[in-house]
C-alpha positions as CSV (number, residue, x, y, z in Angstrom):
1,M,123.0,70.5,245.4
2,A,125.0,72.3,242.7
3,E,125.7,70.4,239.5
4,N,129.5,70.1,238.8
5,I,130.2,70.7,235.1
6,D,133.6,70.3,233.9
7,D,135.2,71.8,230.8
8,W,134.8,68.6,228.9
9,E,131.0,68.6,229.5
10,L,130.7,72.3,228.6
11,E,132.5,71.6,225.3
12,L,130.4,68.5,224.6
13,R,127.2,70.6,225.2
14,A,128.6,73.4,223.0
15,K,129.3,70.8,220.2
16,E,125.8,69.4,220.5
17,E,124.3,72.9,220.2
18,Q,126.4,73.6,217.0
19,L,125.4,70.3,215.6
20,H,121.7,71.1,216.2
21,L,122.0,74.6,214.7
22,V,123.7,73.2,211.6
23,S,120.9,70.5,211.4
24,Q,118.1,73.0,211.6
25,I,119.7,75.2,208.9
26,W,120.1,72.2,206.7
27,Q,116.5,71.1,207.0
28,Y,115.4,74.7,206.3
29,T,117.7,74.7,203.2
30,L,116.3,71.4,202.0
31,A,112.8,72.7,202.4
32,L,113.6,75.9,200.4
33,E,115.0,73.8,197.7
34,E,111.9,71.7,197.5
35,Y,109.8,74.9,197.4
36,V,111.9,76.4,194.6
37,G,111.6,73.1,192.7
38,R,107.8,73.2,193.0
39,L,107.7,76.8,192.0
40,R,109.9,76.1,188.9
41,R,107.7,73.2,188.0
42,C,104.6,75.3,188.2
43,I,106.2,78.2,186.1
44,N,107.0,75.4,183.4
45,Q,103.4,74.1,183.4
46,L,102.0,77.7,183.1
47,S,104.6,78.6,180.3
48,V,103.6,75.3,178.3
49,A,100.0,76.2,178.7
50,Q,100.7,79.6,177.1
51,N,102.7,77.9,174.3
52,L,106.0,79.1,175.6
53,R,109.2,77.0,176.1
54,E,109.8,75.7,179.6
55,P,112.2,78.2,181.3
56,Y,113.4,75.4,183.7
57,P,113.8,72.1,181.7
58,D,115.6,70.6,184.9
59,P,114.0,72.6,187.8
60,L,116.6,71.3,190.5
61,S,119.7,71.6,188.4
62,D,121.4,74.9,188.9
63,F,120.8,76.2,192.5
64,A,121.4,73.3,195.0
65,L,124.8,73.5,196.9
66,R,126.4,70.6,198.8
67,F,129.4,71.1,201.1
68,H,131.2,67.7,201.2
69,D,134.4,69.3,199.8
70,Y,134.7,71.6,202.7
71,S,137.4,70.6,205.4
72,A,134.8,71.1,208.3
73,Y,132.3,68.7,206.5
74,D,133.2,65.7,208.6
75,D,132.7,67.7,211.8
76,F,129.0,68.4,210.8
77,K,128.4,65.2,208.7
78,E,126.1,64.1,211.5
79,A,124.0,67.3,211.2
80,L,123.6,66.8,207.4
81,Q,121.4,64.0,207.4
82,D,118.0,64.0,205.8
83,G,116.3,62.4,208.8
84,E,115.0,59.4,206.9
85,S,118.2,57.5,206.1
86,E,121.7,57.2,207.3
87,Q,123.1,58.8,204.2
88,P,124.2,62.3,204.1
89,I,122.5,64.5,201.5
90,I,125.4,65.7,199.7
91,E,124.3,65.6,196.0
92,Y,121.5,64.7,193.7
């Protein structure tokens, strides 16, 4: 028996796929932010060990971007969750 799929259901599936893609990209972005933070902390420790100043006094301060001011944010708010809480990750 062939499955009847109407336009509404196709649109819903496409929206779900978009949300999933944005969610996966967001999780990857958060992982990269964490990685950069760890690298910067390591560089700070190595610098101090060599009697140099810390190049990154606040390792997470200058590279993280958040998108809550974009008009499409509300469309993807659901995908911009951290997976552990109901609060979207929009700023530190």
